[in-house]
C-alpha positions as CSV (number, residue, x, y, z in Angstrom):
1,M,0.1,-0.1,0.1
2,G,1.5,3.3,-1.0
3,L,1.4,6.7,0.8
4,S,-1.1,8.0,-1.7
5,E,-3.4,5.0,-1.2
6,F,-3.0,5.3,2.5
7,F,-4.2,9.1,2.6
8,S,-6.9,8.5,0.0
9,N,-8.3,5.7,2.3
10,L,-7.8,7.9,5.3
11,M,-9.5,11.1,3.8
12,P,-11.9,10.1,1.0
13,T,-12.3,12.5,-1.9
14,V,-15.8,14.3,-2.3
15,F,-17.0,15.4,-5.6
16,A,-19.6,18.0,-6.4
17,E,-22.9,16.5,-7.7
18,E,-24.2,19.7,-9.3
19,E,-23.1,23.3,-10.1
20,Q,-24.3,26.0,-7.9
21,P,-26.4,28.7,-9.6
22,V,-24.5,31.9,-10.5
23,E,-25.9,34.9,-9.0
24,E,-25.8,38.1,-11.0
25,P,-24.3,41.0,-9.3
26,V,-26.7,43.8,-8.4
27,E,-25.7,47.1,-9.7
28,E,-24.7,49.5,-7.2
29,V,-25.7,53.1,-7.3
30,E,-23.1,55.4,-6.4
31,S,-23.7,57.8,-4.0
32,E,-22.8,61.3,-4.4
33,A,-20.4,61.8,-1.5
34,P,-18.3,65.0,-1.4
35,A,-14.9,64.7,-2.6
36,E,-13.4,65.7,0.7
37,E,-14.8,62.6,2.5
38,E,-13.1,60.4,-0.1
39,E,-9.7,62.0,0.4
40,E,-10.0,61.6,4.2
41,E,-10.2,57.9,3.9
42,E,-7.1,56.2,5.0
43,E,-5.3,53.8,2.7
44,E,-4.2,50.5,4.1
45,P,-0.5,50.4,4.5
46,E,1.6,48.2,2.2
47,D,2.3,44.7,3.5
48,P,6.0,44.4,4.0
49,K,6.0,40.6,4.1
50,E,6.7,40.0,0.3
51,A,9.8,42.3,0.2
52,I,11.2,40.7,3.6
53,F,10.6,37.2,2.3
54,E,12.3,38.1,-0.9
55,A,15.4,39.4,1.1
56,C,15.4,36.2,3.2
57,T,15.4,33.9,0.0
58,E,18.4,35.5,-1.1
59,E,20.1,34.8,2.4
60,C,19.0,31.2,1.9
61,S,20.5,31.1,-1.6
62,A,22.5,27.9,-1.1
63,L,19.3,25.9,-0.2
64,K,17.3,27.5,-2.9
65,K,20.1,26.3,-5.5
66,H,20.0,22.9,-3.8
67,L,16.1,22.9,-4.3
68,D,16.5,23.9,-7.9
69,E,19.0,21.2,-8.7
70,C,16.5,18.6,-7.1
71,N,13.6,20.1,-9.2
72,E,15.7,19.7,-12.3
73,R,16.5,16.1,-11.7
74,V,12.8,15.5,-11.1
75,E,11.8,17.0,-14.2
76,N,14.5,14.9,-16.3
77,G,12.9,11.7,-14.9
78,S,14.4,11.0,-11.4
79,S,11.8,9.0,-9.1
80,E,12.7,11.1,-6.0
81,N,10.9,13.9,-4.6
82,C,12.1,17.2,-3.3
83,I,10.1,17.5,0.0
84,E,13.1,17.6,2.2
85,E,14.8,20.1,0.2
86,F,11.8,22.2,0.1
87,F,11.2,22.1,3.9
88,H,15.0,23.0,4.6
89,F,14.7,26.2,2.4
90,M,11.4,27.1,3.7
91,H,12.4,26.6,7.4
92,C,15.5,28.9,6.5
93,A,13.6,31.5,4.8
94,D,10.8,31.6,7.6
95,E,13.4,31.6,10.3
96,C,14.9,34.8,8.7
97,A,11.5,36.6,7.8
98,A,9.5,36.0,10.8
99,P,11.3,38.3,13.4
100,K,11.4,40.9,10.8
101,I,7.9,40.8,9.8
102,F,6.9,40.8,13.5
103,A,8.9,43.8,14.2
104,A,7.4,45.8,11.2
105,T,3.9,45.0,12.5
106,K,4.2,46.9,15.6
């Protein structure tokens, strides 16, 4: 019994029997709010997570290179998987990014 068979027996797949009806959007009537009120609305601050995570992936470049090499081997017909390499890379990137992201949210 393979690993995929084990999980499919543990958690069976559910299929939808019929499509859900699509509701048509109701046209909204624009309210005539003064322009001053629109300017006063605060814009949401930009999420720094993406930039921080990109910087951290550069710091983990050795692990990224190892993951890319594994992915290349798999694409060329290797029977291995790259789960271990992926977890090592993500662990490195998360360990680097987490403190910086939490510091930016204060």
